[in-house]
C-alpha positions in Angstrom: 8.6 11.1 5.1 8.6 7.5 6.4 7.8 5.1 3.6 6.4 2.5 6.0 4.0 3.6 8.7 1.9 1.5 11.1 -1.9 2.2 10.9 -4.1 1.6 13.9 -6.6 -1.2 13.2 -9.6 1.0 14.1 -8.4 3.6 11.6 -7.7 1.1 8.9 -11.3 -0.2 9.2 -13.0 3.2 9.3 -13.2 4.9 5.9 -13.5 8.4 7.3 -10.5 8.0 9.7 -8.4 6.3 7.0 -9.2 9.1 4.5 -8.1 11.7 7.2 -4.9 9.8 7.8 -4.2 9.8 4.1 -4.9 13.5 3.8 -2.5 14.1 6.7 0.2 11.9 5.1 -0.1 13.5 1.6 -1.0 17.1 2.4 0.1 18.5 -1.0 -2.1 16.1 -3.0 -5.8 15.2 -3.0 -5.5 11.4 -3.0 -8.5 9.2 -3.5 -9.0 5.7 -2.3 -10.2 3.2 -4.9 -12.9 0.7 -4.0 -12.6 -1.6 -1.1 -9.9 -4.0 0.0 -8.4 -6.0 -2.8 -6.6 -9.4 -2.7 -3.4 -10.2 -4.7 -3.7 -12.5 -7.7 -1.5 -15.2 -6.3 1.3 -14.2 -8.6 3.9 -11.5 -8.9 2.0 -8.4 -9.9 2.7 -4.7 -10.4 0.2 -2.5 -8.6 1.0 0.3 -11.0 -0.5 -1.4 -14.1 -4.2 -0.9 -15.0 -4.7 2.3 -13.0 -7.4 4.7 -14.1 -6.1 7.1 -16.7 -4.5 10.2 -15.3 -4.0 8.6 -11.9 -0.8 7.4 -10.3 -0.1 5.2 -7.2 1.1 7.2 -4.2 0.5 4.6 -1.4 -0.9 1.3 -0.3 -2.5 0.3 2.9 -1.7 -3.4 3.7 -3.6 -5.7 6.0 -1.0 -8.0 7.6 -3.4 -10.6 8.9 -4.6 -11.8 5.5 -3.6 -14.6 3.1 0.1 -15.4 2.5 2.0 -12.9 0.5 3.7 -9.5 0.6 3.6 -6.0 -0.8 6.9 -4.4 -1.7 8.0 -0.9 -2.6 11.4 0.0 -3.9 13.5 2.2 -6.1 15.6 1.7 -9.2 18.3 -1.0 -9.1 21.6 0.4 -7.6 19.8 3.4 -6.0 20.0 4.2 -2.4 16.2 3.7 -1.9 15.6 1.0 0.7 13.0 -1.6 -0.3 10.1 -1.8 2.1 8.4 -5.1 2.5 5.2 -6.0 4.4 4.7 -9.7 4.7 1.2 -11.0 5.1 -0.3 -14.3 6.4 -2.9 -15.7 8.8 -0.2 -16.5 11.3 0.9 -12.9 11.6 -0.4 -10.1 13.8 -3.7 -8.3 13.2 -2.1 -5.0 12.0 -2.0 -2.6 9.1 0.8 -0.6 7.4 0.8 2.4 5.0 3.5 2.1 2.3 4.4 5.3 0.5 5.1 5.0 -3.2 7.3 7.9 -4.4 7.7 9.0 -8.0 10.1 6.5 -9.7 9.4 3.7 -7.2 7.9 0.4 -8.1 5.2 -1.4 -6.1 4.5 -5.1 -6.4 2.5 -7.9 -4.7 3.6 -11.4 -4.2 1.0 -14.1 -3.3 -2.4 -13.0 -2.0 -1.9 -10.0 0.3 -4.9 -7.8 1.1 -4.4 -4.2 0.4 -6.0 -0.9 -0.5 -4.6 1.5 -3.2 -4.2 5.2 -2.7 -4.1 7.2 -5.9 -3.6 10.8 -6.8 
């Protein structure tokens, strides 16, 4: 499974279409989407902290054309897991990406990116 997938803008903005894309991407799970779009704190932050009890992060939808920042997903140090990075900023294209967060991966924000969590 690709860990970084482009998401069409019309899909990213339509809750029903986005939910269907998520169901297709994670067929063995029943992911839920929490709330609406969120904005990073302006600092380095782990997206895996403060999740509802019993839930784990399995993906993040990132809006590229948002405030300056980034969302990154990677594996343990010295592993062969490639770090995926989605940079955000008002000067960048109006596009969206879905980042997959596999078990054992970390996921962080830097700056103030706009994103939506996918939990299972």
